ZAMARGU-4260 file (C-alpha; in steps of 0.2 Angstrom, whole numbers, plus 5000, padded with zeros to 4 digits):
<rodrens>
0) 4678/4743/4859 | 4682/4763/4853 | 4698/4765/4846 | 4706/4783/4849 | 4712/4786/4832
5) 4695/4782/4824 | 4683/4796/4835 | 4697/4811/4837 | 4707/4818/4824 | 4710/4836/4828
10) 4707/4846/4843 | 4717/4860/4841 | 4703/4873/4839 | 4698/4868/4857 | 4717/4871/4863
15) 4721/4888/4876 | 4738/4892/4875 | 4746/4903/4888 | 4764/4909/4889 | 4776/4914/4902
20) 4795/4915/4907 | 4803/4899/4908 | 4814/4892/4921 | 4823/4882/4909 | 4840/4883/4900
25) 4843/4897/4890 | 4854/4910/4903 | 4849/4928/4898 | 4835/4925/4885 | 4826/4915/4900
30) 4822/4933/4907 | 4817/4941/4890 | 4807/4929/4881 | 4791/4920/4887 | 4795/4902/4880
35) 4786/4891/4892 | 4770/4886/4884 | 4753/4881/4895 | 4739/4872/4887 | 4723/4871/4892
40) 4709/4860/4886 | 4692/4859/4894 | 4685/4841/4892 | 4668/4845/4898 | 4665/4859/4885
45) 4674/4849/4871 | 4661/4847/4856 | 4674/4835/4847 | 4674/4820/4860 | 4658/4810/4864
50) 4651/4809/4879 | 4657/4791/4882 | 4674/4798/4878 | 4672/4813/4891 | 4665/4803/4904
55) 4680/4791/4903 | 4694/4805/4902 | 4685/4815/4917 | 4685/4797/4927 | 4703/4793/4921
60) 4712/4809/4923 | 4703/4815/4938 | 4718/4821/4947 | 4726/4830/4933 | 4711/4842/4932
65) 4710/4859/4941 | 4695/4863/4950 | 4686/4871/4934 | 4688/4855/4926 | 4702/4860/4913
70) 4718/4849/4909 | 4733/4858/4911 | 4749/4853/4900 | 4765/4862/4903 | 4781/4863/4893
75) 4796/4872/4897 | 4811/4859/4890 | 4816/4869/4876 | 4821/4887/4872 | 4808/4889/4858
80) 4791/4894/4862 | 4785/4886/4846 | 4793/4870/4850 | 4786/4870/4869 | 4769/4872/4860
85) 4772/4857/4850 | 4778/4847/4864 | 4763/4851/4874 | 4752/4847/4860 | 4760/4830/4859
90) 4759/4827/4878 | 4741/4830/4877 | 4737/4818/4863 | 4749/4804/4872 | 4739/4807/4888
95) 4722/4806/4879 | 4726/4789/4869 | 4732/4782/4884 | 4717/4787/4896 | 4704/4781/4881
100) 4713/4765/4878 | 4703/4751/4885 | 4710/4741/4898 | 4712/4722/4894 | 4702/4710/4905
105) 4711/4698/4914 | 4708/4680/4910 | 4709/4669/4926 | 4721/4653/4923 | 4726/4639/4934
110) 4744/4634/4938 | 4750/4621/4926 | 4752/4601/4934 | 4772/4604/4932 | 4773/4621/4942
115) 4761/4614/4955 | 4774/4599/4957 | 4791/4611/4955 | 4781/4622/4970 | 4780/4607/4981
120) 4796/4601/4977 | 4805/4617/4981 | 4794/4617/4998 | 4801/4599/5004 | 4819/4605/4998
125) 4817/4619/5010 | 4809/4608/5023 | 4824/4597/5022 | 4835/4609/5025 | 4828/4616/5040
130) 4825/4600/5047 | 4845/4596/5048 | 4848/4611/5057 | 4840/4603/5072 | 4849/4595/5087
135) 4860/4580/5083 | 4857/4565/5094 | 4872/4553/5094
</rodrens>
């Protein structure tokens, strides 16, 4: 199984940042400073990702990609453009790590004898309770 940390170290030279005015906290500062950061990452054109990693990311992040195949991460939580840039980078790496984490195969198991017995006993109790609700013959 591939590990995310082993194969991807630093993608920062492939990031494209765009800034704009934020709608978040900051009062009049919001009207003057471009603190909203939009991080764009092109998975298809990445030279640092393997073909297998690109295939996995394109499949798993399909709903988060634009029609051009760009992955967009937006951050406007903070008043500082620098801090929003850091948050956007963190979000991207978290998203990539989660998408590239291998999915564990489910091991099929059988119910234990005790659990089967417990289920049957509860069904019998319920049936008995319901049978007592019937008409009483004198």
